[in-house]
N, CA, C and O atoms as CSV, one atom per row, in Angstrom:
chain,resi,resn,atom,element,x,y,z
A,1,UNK,N,N,-20.035,-12.141,19.108
A,1,UNK,CA,C,-18.957,-12.991,18.673
A,1,UNK,C,C,-17.998,-12.174,17.808
A,1,UNK,O,O,-18.418,-11.580,16.814
A,2,UNK,N,N,-16.713,-12.137,18.173
A,2,UNK,CA,C,-15.721,-11.369,17.446
A,2,UNK,C,C,-14.963,-12.279,16.491
A,2,UNK,O,O,-14.418,-13.308,16.891
A,3,UNK,N,N,-14.941,-11.892,15.254
A,3,UNK,CA,C,-14.227,-12.629,14.222
A,3,UNK,C,C,-12.782,-12.125,14.181
A,3,UNK,O,O,-12.540,-10.927,14.331
A,4,UNK,N,N,-11.839,-13.017,13.981
A,4,UNK,CA,C,-10.422,-12.645,13.903
A,4,UNK,C,C,-10.183,-11.621,12.798
A,4,UNK,O,O,-9.308,-10.765,12.933
A,5,UNK,N,N,-10.944,-11.695,11.707
A,5,UNK,CA,C,-10.771,-10.764,10.591
A,5,UNK,C,C,-11.163,-9.339,10.955
A,5,UNK,O,O,-10.735,-8.402,10.283
A,6,UNK,N,N,-11.962,-9.149,11.997
A,6,UNK,CA,C,-12.358,-7.812,12.421
A,6,UNK,C,C,-11.169,-7.026,12.964
A,6,UNK,O,O,-11.223,-5.798,13.031
A,7,UNK,N,N,-10.110,-7.704,13.348
A,7,UNK,CA,C,-8.937,-7.059,13.930
A,7,UNK,C,C,-7.907,-6.676,12.877
A,7,UNK,O,O,-6.926,-5.999,13.186
A,8,UNK,N,N,-8.120,-7.100,11.643
A,8,UNK,CA,C,-7.181,-6.817,10.566
A,8,UNK,C,C,-7.708,-5.643,9.754
A,8,UNK,O,O,-8.849,-5.655,9.293
A,9,UNK,N,N,-6.864,-4.625,9.585
A,9,UNK,CA,C,-7.270,-3.469,8.798
A,9,UNK,C,C,-7.190,-3.795,7.312
A,9,UNK,O,O,-6.393,-4.636,6.898
A,10,UNK,N,N,-8.006,-3.137,6.522
A,10,UNK,CA,C,-7.980,-3.309,5.076
A,10,UNK,C,C,-6.590,-3.003,4.530
A,10,UNK,O,O,-6.102,-3.696,3.638
A,11,UNK,N,N,-5.957,-1.969,5.063
A,11,UNK,CA,C,-4.619,-1.598,4.583
A,11,UNK,C,C,-3.605,-2.720,4.822
A,11,UNK,O,O,-2.663,-2.867,4.044
A,12,UNK,N,N,-3.780,-3.512,5.880
A,12,UNK,CA,C,-2.879,-4.637,6.135
A,12,UNK,C,C,-3.012,-5.699,5.041
A,12,UNK,O,O,-2.019,-6.256,4.572
A,13,UNK,N,N,-4.241,-5.963,4.650
A,13,UNK,CA,C,-4.478,-6.958,3.592
A,13,UNK,C,C,-3.964,-6.470,2.246
A,13,UNK,O,O,-3.397,-7.244,1.475
A,14,UNK,N,N,-4.162,-5.182,1.964
A,14,UNK,CA,C,-3.671,-4.629,0.705
A,14,UNK,C,C,-2.149,-4.664,0.687
A,14,UNK,O,O,-1.554,-4.993,-0.339
A,15,UNK,N,N,-1.513,-4.333,1.799
A,15,UNK,CA,C,-0.050,-4.387,1.872
A,15,UNK,C,C,0.450,-5.796,1.604
A,15,UNK,O,O,1.438,-5.978,0.893
A,16,UNK,N,N,-0.212,-6.784,2.158
A,16,UNK,CA,C,0.181,-8.173,1.929
A,16,UNK,C,C,0.098,-8.519,0.435
A,16,UNK,O,O,1.003,-9.148,-0.114
A,17,UNK,N,N,-0.986,-8.105,-0.205
A,17,UNK,CA,C,-1.143,-8.348,-1.644
A,17,UNK,C,C,-0.090,-7.576,-2.437
A,17,UNK,O,O,0.438,-8.091,-3.423
A,18,UNK,N,N,0.217,-6.357,-2.022
A,18,UNK,CA,C,1.241,-5.553,-2.681
A,18,UNK,C,C,2.605,-6.231,-2.592
A,18,UNK,O,O,3.331,-6.302,-3.584
A,19,UNK,N,N,2.951,-6.723,-1.419
A,19,UNK,CA,C,4.233,-7.412,-1.251
A,19,UNK,C,C,4.316,-8.640,-2.160
A,19,UNK,O,O,5.369,-8.915,-2.736
A,20,UNK,N,N,3.226,-9.368,-2.289
A,20,UNK,CA,C,3.198,-10.537,-3.169
A,20,UNK,C,C,3.352,-10.126,-4.629
A,20,UNK,O,O,4.107,-10.753,-5.373
A,21,UNK,N,N,2.649,-9.087,-5.043
A,21,UNK,CA,C,2.750,-8.645,-6.444
A,21,UNK,C,C,4.156,-8.139,-6.760
A,21,UNK,O,O,4.641,-8.312,-7.878
A,22,UNK,N,N,4.807,-7.519,-5.786
A,22,UNK,CA,C,6.195,-7.075,-5.987
A,22,UNK,C,C,7.125,-8.276,-6.141
A,22,UNK,O,O,8.009,-8.274,-6.998
A,23,UNK,N,N,6.929,-9.291,-5.320
A,23,UNK,CA,C,7.754,-10.508,-5.434
A,23,UNK,C,C,7.564,-11.167,-6.790
A,23,UNK,O,O,8.497,-11.752,-7.341
A,24,UNK,N,N,6.349,-11.070,-7.329
A,24,UNK,CA,C,6.061,-11.670,-8.622
A,24,UNK,C,C,6.467,-10.765,-9.782
A,24,UNK,O,O,6.367,-11.161,-10.943
A,25,UNK,N,N,6.921,-9.559,-9.474
A,25,UNK,CA,C,7.393,-8.637,-10.493
A,25,UNK,C,C,6.294,-8.019,-11.338
A,25,UNK,O,O,6.538,-7.645,-12.486
A,26,UNK,N,N,5.107,-7.906,-10.802
A,26,UNK,CA,C,3.968,-7.367,-11.545
A,26,UNK,C,C,3.812,-5.876,-11.245
A,26,UNK,O,O,3.223,-5.486,-10.237
A,27,UNK,N,N,4.351,-5.059,-12.139
A,27,UNK,CA,C,4.345,-3.614,-11.936
A,27,UNK,C,C,2.929,-3.043,-11.933
A,27,UNK,O,O,2.578,-2.263,-11.048
A,28,UNK,N,N,2.121,-3.423,-12.907
A,28,UNK,CA,C,0.779,-2.856,-13.035
A,28,UNK,C,C,-0.069,-3.140,-11.792
A,28,UNK,O,O,-0.690,-2.229,-11.244
A,29,UNK,N,N,-0.096,-4.387,-11.352
A,29,UNK,CA,C,-0.872,-4.737,-10.153
A,29,UNK,C,C,-0.287,-4.030,-8.931
A,29,UNK,O,O,-1.035,-3.562,-8.073
A,30,UNK,N,N,1.028,-3.948,-8.846
A,30,UNK,CA,C,1.666,-3.266,-7.717
A,30,UNK,C,C,1.271,-1.796,-7.667
A,30,UNK,O,O,1.036,-1.251,-6.588
A,31,UNK,N,N,1.198,-1.151,-8.832
A,31,UNK,CA,C,0.789,0.247,-8.870
A,31,UNK,C,C,-0.663,0.409,-8.427
A,31,UNK,O,O,-0.988,1.326,-7.672
A,32,UNK,N,N,-1.528,-0.477,-8.895
A,32,UNK,CA,C,-2.937,-0.415,-8.492
A,32,UNK,C,C,-3.093,-0.647,-6.991
A,32,UNK,O,O,-3.871,0.041,-6.330
A,33,UNK,N,N,-2.359,-1.608,-6.462
A,33,UNK,CA,C,-2.438,-1.891,-5.027
A,33,UNK,C,C,-1.863,-0.747,-4.196
A,33,UNK,O,O,-2.353,-0.467,-3.102
A,34,UNK,N,N,-0.827,-0.084,-4.711
A,34,UNK,CA,C,-0.267,1.073,-4.014
A,34,UNK,C,C,-1.309,2.180,-3.925
A,34,UNK,O,O,-1.464,2.816,-2.882
A,35,UNK,N,N,-2.019,2.406,-5.019
A,35,UNK,CA,C,-3.094,3.399,-5.018
A,35,UNK,C,C,-4.175,3.014,-4.010
A,35,UNK,O,O,-4.635,3.855,-3.238
A,36,UNK,N,N,-4.578,1.752,-4.019
A,36,UNK,CA,C,-5.591,1.278,-3.077
A,36,UNK,C,C,-5.110,1.421,-1.635
A,36,UNK,O,O,-5.888,1.785,-0.754
A,37,UNK,N,N,-3.845,1.140,-1.394
A,37,UNK,CA,C,-3.274,1.254,-0.052
A,37,UNK,C,C,-3.325,2.706,0.426
A,37,UNK,O,O,-3.702,2.974,1.567
A,38,UNK,N,N,-2.949,3.629,-0.440
A,38,UNK,CA,C,-2.990,5.043,-0.080
A,38,UNK,C,C,-4.421,5.483,0.228
A,38,UNK,O,O,-4.653,6.227,1.181
A,39,UNK,N,N,-5.371,5.026,-0.572
A,39,UNK,CA,C,-6.776,5.364,-0.324
A,39,UNK,C,C,-7.263,4.780,0.997
A,39,UNK,O,O,-7.956,5.455,1.759
A,40,UNK,N,N,-6.906,3.539,1.267
A,40,UNK,CA,C,-7.351,2.880,2.501
A,40,UNK,C,C,-6.770,3.562,3.736
A,40,UNK,O,O,-7.424,3.636,4.776
A,41,UNK,N,N,-5.548,4.056,3.617
A,41,UNK,CA,C,-4.901,4.669,4.774
A,41,UNK,C,C,-5.389,6.081,5.044
A,41,UNK,O,O,-5.295,6.562,6.173
A,42,UNK,N,N,-5.910,6.754,4.022
A,42,UNK,CA,C,-6.278,8.154,4.211
A,42,UNK,C,C,-7.781,8.392,4.206
A,42,UNK,O,O,-8.221,9.515,4.453
A,43,UNK,N,N,-8.577,7.368,3.931
A,43,UNK,CA,C,-10.028,7.588,3.907
A,43,UNK,C,C,-10.515,7.987,5.296
A,43,UNK,O,O,-9.927,7.617,6.312
A,44,UNK,N,N,-11.573,8.729,5.312
A,44,UNK,CA,C,-12.160,9.246,6.560
A,44,UNK,C,C,-11.195,10.136,7.341
A,44,UNK,O,O,-11.281,10.237,8.564
A,45,UNK,N,N,-10.276,10.779,6.622
A,45,UNK,CA,C,-9.310,11.667,7.273
A,45,UNK,C,C,-9.564,13.091,6.831
A,45,UNK,O,O,-9.530,13.388,5.637
A,46,UNK,N,N,-9.812,13.956,7.762
A,46,UNK,CA,C,-9.931,15.378,7.483
A,46,UNK,C,C,-10.997,15.723,6.465
A,46,UNK,O,O,-11.875,14.917,6.158
A,47,UNK,N,N,-10.904,16.927,5.951
A,47,UNK,CA,C,-11.853,17.406,4.949
A,47,UNK,C,C,-11.138,17.727,3.657
A,47,UNK,O,O,-10.090,17.157,3.354
A,48,UNK,N,N,-11.706,18.640,2.899
A,48,UNK,CA,C,-11.155,19.007,1.608
A,48,UNK,C,C,-9.769,19.615,1.689
A,48,UNK,O,O,-8.992,19.516,0.739
A,49,UNK,N,N,-9.452,20.235,2.797
A,49,UNK,CA,C,-8.152,20.879,2.979
A,49,UNK,C,C,-7.144,19.961,3.690
A,49,UNK,O,O,-6.035,20.385,4.014
A,50,UNK,N,N,-7.537,18.711,3.926
A,50,UNK,CA,C,-6.698,17.793,4.690
A,50,UNK,C,C,-5.384,17.503,3.979
A,50,UNK,O,O,-5.366,17.250,2.774
A,51,UNK,N,N,-4.278,17.540,4.728
A,51,UNK,CA,C,-2.959,17.184,4.213
A,51,UNK,C,C,-2.393,16.117,5.141
A,51,UNK,O,O,-2.308,16.323,6.351
A,52,UNK,N,N,-2.006,14.974,4.573
A,52,UNK,CA,C,-1.438,13.886,5.373
A,52,UNK,C,C,-0.070,14.314,5.892
A,52,UNK,O,O,0.792,14.722,5.114
A,53,UNK,N,N,0.128,14.224,7.195
A,53,UNK,CA,C,1.395,14.636,7.801
A,53,UNK,C,C,2.135,13.478,8.464
A,53,UNK,O,O,3.272,13.636,8.909
A,54,UNK,N,N,1.490,12.318,8.529
A,54,UNK,CA,C,2.153,11.171,9.154
A,54,UNK,C,C,3.088,10.511,8.155
A,54,UNK,O,O,2.860,10.549,6.945
A,55,UNK,N,N,4.141,9.906,8.681
A,55,UNK,CA,C,5.018,9.087,7.841
A,55,UNK,C,C,4.401,7.709,7.709
A,55,UNK,O,O,3.678,7.249,8.593
A,56,UNK,N,N,4.699,7.050,6.584
A,56,UNK,CA,C,4.240,5.680,6.423
A,56,UNK,C,C,5.050,4.768,7.333
A,56,UNK,O,O,6.218,5.048,7.604
A,57,UNK,N,N,4.449,3.682,7.808
A,57,UNK,CA,C,5.209,2.699,8.590
A,57,UNK,C,C,6.342,2.119,7.735
A,57,UNK,O,O,6.258,2.140,6.507
A,58,UNK,N,N,7.398,1.603,8.370
A,58,UNK,CA,C,8.565,1.099,7.635
A,58,UNK,C,C,8.225,0.041,6.578
A,58,UNK,O,O,8.830,0.030,5.506
A,59,UNK,N,N,7.275,-0.839,6.863
A,59,UNK,CA,C,6.956,-1.885,5.890
A,59,UNK,C,C,6.312,-1.307,4.631
A,59,UNK,O,O,6.472,-1.856,3.541
A,60,UNK,N,N,5.590,-0.209,4.780
A,60,UNK,CA,C,5.000,0.435,3.607
A,60,UNK,C,C,6.070,1.216,2.851
A,60,UNK,O,O,6.078,1.221,1.620
A,61,UNK,N,N,6.966,1.871,3.571
A,61,UNK,CA,C,8.084,2.558,2.924
A,61,UNK,C,C,8.903,1.569,2.094
A,61,UNK,O,O,9.311,1.883,0.976
A,62,UNK,N,N,9.143,0.375,2.641
A,62,UNK,CA,C,9.905,-0.646,1.922
A,62,UNK,C,C,9.165,-1.066,0.652
A,62,UNK,O,O,9.779,-1.210,-0.406
A,63,UNK,N,N,7.861,-1.261,0.754
A,63,UNK,CA,C,7.080,-1.646,-0.420
A,63,UNK,C,C,7.149,-0.558,-1.487
A,63,UNK,O,O,7.260,-0.865,-2.674
A,64,UNK,N,N,7.084,0.699,-1.082
A,64,UNK,CA,C,7.183,1.804,-2.038
A,64,UNK,C,C,8.562,1.820,-2.704
A,64,UNK,O,O,8.672,2.040,-3.910
A,65,UNK,N,N,9.615,1.587,-1.909
A,65,UNK,CA,C,10.976,1.519,-2.459
A,65,UNK,C,C,11.112,0.341,-3.424
A,65,UNK,O,O,11.736,0.461,-4.479
A,66,UNK,N,N,10.522,-0.796,-3.053
A,66,UNK,CA,C,10.569,-1.979,-3.922
A,66,UNK,C,C,9.839,-1.715,-5.234
A,66,UNK,O,O,10.281,-2.166,-6.290
A,67,UNK,N,N,8.730,-0.989,-5.175
A,67,UNK,CA,C,7.997,-0.657,-6.402
A,67,UNK,C,C,8.839,0.259,-7.281
A,67,UNK,O,O,8.888,0.068,-8.496
A,68,UNK,N,N,9.493,1.234,-6.700
A,68,UNK,CA,C,10.357,2.129,-7.480
A,68,UNK,C,C,11.482,1.341,-8.145
A,68,UNK,O,O,11.818,1.595,-9.301
A,69,UNK,N,N,12.065,0.383,-7.418
A,69,UNK,CA,C,13.132,-0.448,-7.992
A,69,UNK,C,C,12.590,-1.329,-9.117
A,69,UNK,O,O,13.258,-1.512,-10.134
A,70,UNK,N,N,11.395,-1.871,-8.945
A,70,UNK,CA,C,10.790,-2.699,-9.978
A,70,UNK,C,C,10.488,-1.875,-11.223
A,70,UNK,O,O,10.719,-2.325,-12.345
A,71,UNK,N,N,9.972,-0.669,-11.022
A,71,UNK,CA,C,9.719,0.220,-12.166
A,71,UNK,C,C,11.007,0.501,-12.938
A,71,UNK,O,O,11.023,0.476,-14.169
A,72,UNK,N,N,12.087,0.771,-12.202
A,72,UNK,CA,C,13.377,1.066,-12.840
A,72,UNK,C,C,13.883,-0.165,-13.605
A,72,UNK,O,O,14.419,-0.046,-14.707
A,73,UNK,N,N,13.709,-1.329,-13.012
A,73,UNK,CA,C,14.167,-2.574,-13.648
A,73,UNK,C,C,13.386,-2.846,-14.930
A,73,UNK,O,O,13.973,-3.219,-15.945
A,74,UNK,N,N,12.081,-2.665,-14.892
A,74,UNK,CA,C,11.227,-2.932,-16.054
A,74,UNK,C,C,11.465,-1.867,-17.132
A,74,UNK,O,O,11.375,-2.147,-18.327
A,75,UNK,N,N,11.765,-0.661,-16.695
A,75,UNK,CA,C,11.987,0.439,-17.629
A,75,UNK,C,C,13.294,0.344,-18.394
A,75,UNK,O,O,13.505,1.096,-19.345
A,76,UNK,N,N,14.176,-0.568,-17.996
A,76,UNK,CA,C,15.481,-0.700,-18.657
A,76,UNK,C,C,15.341,-1.219,-20.053
A,76,UNK,O,O,16.341,-1.389,-20.751
């Protein structure tokens, strides 16, 4: 029996939470979720010398840009 949740990657769920935290203007949670997202996307990749060469998908790039804008806004 296949559960619908088996088709959703952890990084998809973290991105959803990140987008919500950005909408709520929570910098600290957004930073933690960004770290978790990066870990989820790169785990089980390469060895000690591994260097990520892929670009992030557009929705993740947007979330990163939104976090930078939120940081700048809060830092004012």
